[in-house]
C-alpha positions as CSV (number, residue, x, y, z in Angstrom):
1,M,0.0,0.0,0.0
2,V,1.4,3.4,-1.0
3,N,0.5,6.5,1.0
4,S,0.7,10.2,-0.1
5,I,0.4,13.4,1.9
6,N,-2.6,15.4,0.8
7,G,-1.9,18.9,2.2
8,N,-3.5,19.3,5.6
9,K,-5.8,16.3,5.2
10,G,-3.0,13.9,6.3
11,L,-2.1,10.6,4.7
12,G,-4.3,9.3,1.9
13,L,-4.1,6.2,-0.3
14,L,-2.7,6.2,-3.8
15,G,-4.3,4.1,-6.5
16,N,-7.6,2.4,-6.6
17,I,-8.1,0.0,-3.7
18,N,-11.3,-1.8,-3.4
19,R,-11.8,-2.6,0.2
20,S,-14.9,-4.7,-0.5
21,D,-12.6,-7.4,-2.0
22,K,-11.3,-8.3,1.4
23,T,-14.7,-8.8,2.9
24,G,-15.7,-10.7,-0.2
25,A,-12.8,-13.0,0.2
26,A,-13.8,-13.6,3.8
27,K,-17.4,-14.4,2.7
28,K,-16.2,-16.9,0.2
29,T,-14.3,-18.8,2.8
30,D,-17.3,-18.8,5.0
31,S,-19.6,-20.1,2.3
32,A,-17.1,-22.9,1.4
33,K,-17.3,-24.1,5.0
34,T,-13.7,-24.9,5.3
35,T,-12.6,-26.6,8.5
36,D,-9.5,-26.0,10.5
37,R,-6.9,-28.7,10.5
38,V,-3.9,-29.2,12.7
39,E,-1.1,-31.5,11.7
40,F,1.6,-32.4,14.3
41,S,5.2,-33.0,13.4
42,S,6.6,-36.5,13.3
43,A,8.8,-35.5,16.3
44,L,5.8,-34.7,18.4
45,Q,4.2,-38.0,17.4
46,S,7.3,-39.8,18.3
47,A,7.5,-38.1,21.6
48,T,3.9,-39.1,22.3
49,K,4.6,-42.7,21.4
50,A,7.7,-42.6,23.7
51,Q,5.7,-41.2,26.5
52,A,3.1,-44.0,26.2
53,T,5.8,-46.6,26.0
54,S,7.5,-45.1,29.1
55,A,4.2,-45.3,31.0
56,T,3.8,-48.9,30.1
57,Q,7.4,-49.7,31.2
58,E,6.9,-47.8,34.4
59,T,3.8,-49.9,35.2
60,A,5.7,-53.1,34.4
61,R,8.6,-52.0,36.6
62,T,6.3,-51.2,39.5
63,E,4.7,-54.6,39.3
64,K,8.1,-56.3,39.2
65,L,9.3,-54.3,42.2
66,Q,6.1,-55.2,44.2
67,A,6.6,-58.9,43.4
68,L,10.2,-58.7,44.6
69,K,9.1,-56.9,47.8
70,N,6.5,-59.6,48.5
71,Q,9.1,-62.3,48.0
72,I,11.5,-60.6,50.4
73,E,8.8,-60.1,53.0
74,N,7.8,-63.8,52.7
75,G,11.4,-65.0,52.8
76,T,11.1,-66.7,49.5
77,Y,13.4,-64.4,47.5
78,Q,16.5,-66.3,46.2
79,P,18.8,-64.1,44.1
80,D,21.0,-65.6,41.5
81,L,24.4,-65.6,43.3
82,N,26.3,-65.8,40.0
83,K,24.7,-62.6,38.8
84,V,25.4,-60.9,42.1
85,A,29.0,-61.9,42.1
86,S,29.5,-60.9,38.4
87,S,28.1,-57.4,39.1
88,L,30.2,-56.9,42.2
89,L,33.5,-58.1,40.7
90,P,34.1,-54.9,38.6
91,F,33.7,-52.7,41.7
92,M,36.0,-54.9,43.8
93,L,38.7,-54.9,41.1
94,K,38.4,-51.1,40.7
95,D,39.1,-50.5,44.4
96,S,42.2,-52.7,44.5
């Protein structure tokens, strides 16, 4: 849009601008009854999937921990001593 100064009347428009075209364009979109659409990026979709997977894993972890607590309370928990030894060995070698 180009403006010009018209004496003491202030700024005025140059050229022939039909302001009714803008409202006509708005009316056309209303009559076409377009609907709004939102598309999320693949990163957001991946994050949502990861969050759902995380919630599932957290539930499984909670159930496993509760089962282990019950075994410890009942005195029926029997850890695999080979796994315990193999996990402690690197720490023992590191200190010596």
